[in-house]
C-alpha positions in Angstrom: 46.7 -4.6 37.8 43.1 -3.3 38.3 40.7 -4.7 35.7 40.4 -0.8 34.3 44.4 -0.7 33.5 44.2 -4.1 31.7 41.3 -2.6 29.0 43.1 0.0 28.5 46.6 -1.8 27.7 44.5 -4.5 26.0 42.6 -1.7 24.1 45.6 -0.2 22.8 47.6 -3.2 21.8 44.4 -4.3 19.9 44.3 -1.2 18.3 48.1 -1.2 17.2 47.7 -4.6 15.7 44.5 -3.8 13.6 46.6 -0.8 12.6 49.9 -2.5 11.8 47.8 -5.3 9.4 46.0 -2.6 8.0 48.7 -0.2 7.0 51.0 -3.2 5.7 52.7 -2.2 3.0 52.1 -4.7 -0.1 55.0 -6.8 -1.0 55.1 -7.1 -4.9 57.1 -9.0 -7.2 57.6 -6.3 -9.9 61.0 -4.3 -10.1 58.7 -1.1 -10.5 55.6 0.0 -9.0 53.4 2.9 -7.9 50.0 3.7 -6.4 48.4 6.7 -7.3 45.3 8.1 -5.9 43.3 8.7 -9.3 41.9 12.3 -7.9 44.5 14.0 -6.1 47.5 12.2 -8.1 49.4 11.5 -4.8 51.5 8.4 -4.4 50.3 6.1 -1.7 53.0 3.6 -2.5 56.1 3.5 -4.4 58.7 0.5 -5.5 61.5 1.9 -7.4 59.0 4.5 -8.9 61.4 6.4 -10.8 63.6 3.3 -12.2 64.0 3.4 -16.0 62.7 -0.1 -17.3 60.6 -1.3 -20.7 57.4 -0.4 -20.8 56.2 -3.1 -23.5 52.7 -2.6 -24.3 51.8 0.1 -21.7 53.2 2.3 -24.3 50.1 2.2 -26.1 48.3 4.2 -23.4 50.0 7.2 -24.4 49.5 6.4 -27.8 45.3 6.0 -27.6 45.0 9.2 -25.7 46.9 11.5 -28.5 44.9 9.9 -31.2 42.0 10.8 -28.9 42.8 13.8 -28.5 43.9 14.7 -31.8 40.2 15.0 -32.9 40.1 12.9 -35.5 38.3 9.6 -34.7 35.9 9.2 -37.6 39.3 9.7 -39.7 40.1 7.1 -42.3 43.6 6.0 -42.1 44.9 4.2 -44.8 47.3 1.2 -43.5 51.3 2.0 -45.2 53.4 -0.8 -46.0 55.2 -0.7 -42.3 52.5 -1.9 -39.7 52.3 -5.4 -41.3 56.1 -6.2 -41.2 56.1 -5.9 -37.4 56.6 -8.5 -35.4 54.2 -9.9 -32.1 50.5 -9.4 -31.4 48.4 -7.7 -34.8 45.1 -7.6 -36.2 47.1 -8.6 -39.7 46.3 -5.0 -41.1 47.3 -5.0 -44.5 48.9 -2.7 -46.9 46.4 -0.1 -48.3 43.4 -1.2 -46.3 41.5 1.4 -44.8 40.6 1.5 -41.1 39.0 4.3 -38.7 41.8 5.9 -36.3 39.2 4.9 -33.3 38.9 1.3 -34.8 43.2 1.4 -34.7 42.8 2.9 -31.0 40.6 0.3 -29.8 42.9 -2.6 -31.5 45.9 -1.1 -30.1 44.0 -1.6 -26.4 42.2 -4.2 -26.4 43.8 -7.1 -28.1 47.4 -4.4 -27.9 48.0 -4.8 -31.8 51.6 -3.3 -32.5 50.3 -3.0 -36.3 47.0 -0.5 -35.4 49.7 1.2 -33.2 52.1 1.8 -35.9 49.1 3.0 -38.7 47.6 5.8 -35.7 51.4 6.9 -35.3 52.3 7.0 -39.3 48.6 9.0 -39.5 49.3 11.4 -36.7 52.8 12.0 -37.1 53.4 11.4 -40.9 56.4 8.8 -39.5 56.7 6.6 -36.9 60.0 9.0 -35.7 58.4 12.0 -35.5 55.4 10.6 -33.5 58.2 9.8 -31.4 59.0 13.5 -30.8 55.3 14.3 -30.3 55.0 11.1 -27.7 57.8 12.6 -25.6 56.6 15.9 -26.0 53.5 15.2 -24.3 55.0 13.1 -21.5 57.2 16.1 -20.9 54.0 18.2 -20.5 52.1 15.7 -18.1 55.5 15.9 -16.0 56.4 12.3 -16.9 60.0 13.5 -17.3 62.1 10.3 -16.8 60.6 8.4 -19.9 61.4 8.4 -23.7 59.8 6.9 -26.1 61.1 5.5 -29.4 58.3 3.8 -30.6 54.2 4.1 -30.4 53.7 0.0 -29.9 56.0 -0.7 -26.9 58.2 -3.6 -28.6 62.1 -3.4 -27.4 64.2 -1.0 -29.1 67.4 0.8 -27.1 66.6 4.0 -25.8 63.0 3.2 -25.3 61.6 3.1 -21.6 59.5 4.4 -18.9 59.0 4.2 -15.2 56.3 3.1 -13.0 55.5 6.3 -11.8 55.8 8.7 -15.1 53.1 5.9 -16.9 50.9 5.9 -13.6 50.7 9.8 -14.2 50.3 9.3 -17.9 47.5 6.7 -17.3 45.8 9.3 -14.7 45.6 11.8 -17.1 44.3 9.4 -20.0 41.6 8.7 -17.7 39.8 11.6 -17.1 39.0 11.6 -20.9 35.9 10.0 -21.4 36.5 8.1 -24.5 39.8 6.8 -23.0 37.7 5.4 -20.4 35.2 4.2 -22.7 38.0 2.6 -25.0 40.0 1.2 -21.8 37.1 -0.6 -20.3 36.0 -2.6 -23.4 35.9 -6.1 -22.8 35.1 -7.8 -26.3 35.4 -5.9 -30.2 34.1 -7.8 -32.8 36.6 -6.8 -35.3 36.3 -7.1 -39.2 39.4 -6.4 -41.0 40.3 -7.0 -44.4 42.4 -10.4 -43.7 41.2 -11.1 -40.6 37.3 -11.3 -38.9 37.3 -11.9 -35.5 36.6 -11.3 -31.7 39.0 -9.5 -29.6 39.2 -9.9 -26.0 40.7 -7.6 -23.7 43.7 -8.6 -22.4 43.0 -7.1 -18.7 42.1 -9.7 -16.9 41.5 -7.7 -13.7 37.8 -6.1 -16.0 36.6 -9.7 -15.4 38.0 -10.3 -12.0 38.4 -7.1 -9.7 35.5 -5.3 -8.1 35.5 -1.9 -9.6 38.1 -2.4 -12.6 38.2 0.3 -15.2 41.1 -0.5 -17.1 44.0 0.3 -18.5 46.5 -2.0 -20.4 48.8 -4.8 -20.0 52.1 -5.6 -21.8 54.8 -8.1 -22.3 58.1 -8.6 -23.9 60.7 -11.0 -23.2 62.9 -7.8 -22.0 60.1 -6.0 -20.6 58.6 -9.2 -18.5 55.2 -8.6 -17.6 53.9 -4.6 -17.1 50.6 -4.0 -16.1 48.8 -0.2 -15.6 45.5 -1.3 -13.7 42.4 1.0 -12.5 39.9 0.9 -10.4 36.7 3.0 -8.9 34.7 2.4 -5.3 32.1 4.3 -3.9 34.3 7.5 -4.5 37.9 6.0 -4.4 39.7 5.9 -7.3 43.4 4.1 -7.9 45.9 3.5 -10.7 48.4 1.0 -10.1 51.5 0.8 -12.1 53.6 -2.3 -12.4 56.8 -3.2 -14.4 59.2 -6.0 -14.7 56.9 -8.6 -12.9 56.9 -12.5 -13.7 53.7 -14.0 -15.2 50.6 -14.2 -13.2 52.2 -12.6 -10.4 51.7 -9.3 -12.8 47.6 -9.9 -11.7 48.6 -10.4 -8.1 51.1 -7.6 -7.9 48.3 -4.8 -9.4 45.7 -6.4 -6.8 47.7 -6.1 -3.9 48.5 -2.4 -4.7 44.8 -1.5 -5.3 43.5 -3.4 -2.2 46.1 -1.6 -0.1 44.0 2.0 -1.4 40.8 1.0 -0.9 41.7 -1.0 2.5 44.0 2.5 3.9 
């Protein structure tokens, strides 16, 4: 074999190996996952993207964008008797407490306050049931046709589900809103509630650890396991990754693998 032929063959092999390594798809722990190009909406990676799964608190992505788009963020909400009764993560709202809608959005996203999400739902919908109808209507308008929302916070209840693709679609839409982007990229909030004064720390670890991370929301219940919608932008590229049904710290590994896959390819 001539030296020239050897060089050509070697070059092709090198290019092939490099390309295979570069384009290798991520292996994930999560049951369902999707990576979207944030600008075009193109699906770049999918794993059971249309499987109906419990979303846990990433439900609050839809709750928050609906509150923001209501145009009532400066309005004062009087908390009913229902939010203080909720289980799970809370900011310990009390019946009769008065809180701005904007602060309820912050509490529901940054701290994942279930009581704050319910207070939003009752203020905008009158009842949680009516707000859930509004959520489903909004989801359908966005093309999220394989989801059904029964509450505003994501606690497990029969008939409350979404898919990796649907929730990524909703998040991609929400990230086009500047106020939403500001909220989901907020790392720390000094909370001055009636019963609880503290510093709320955003549960999205990627905001501290992943270059370009700028949102959006975490979730966990025993039934849903770990869920996450993550977004990141670098040098004109932006991606939205959704993972449902992952385990423990694997949720962060899954999300980083998806985002890395986008930026590398």
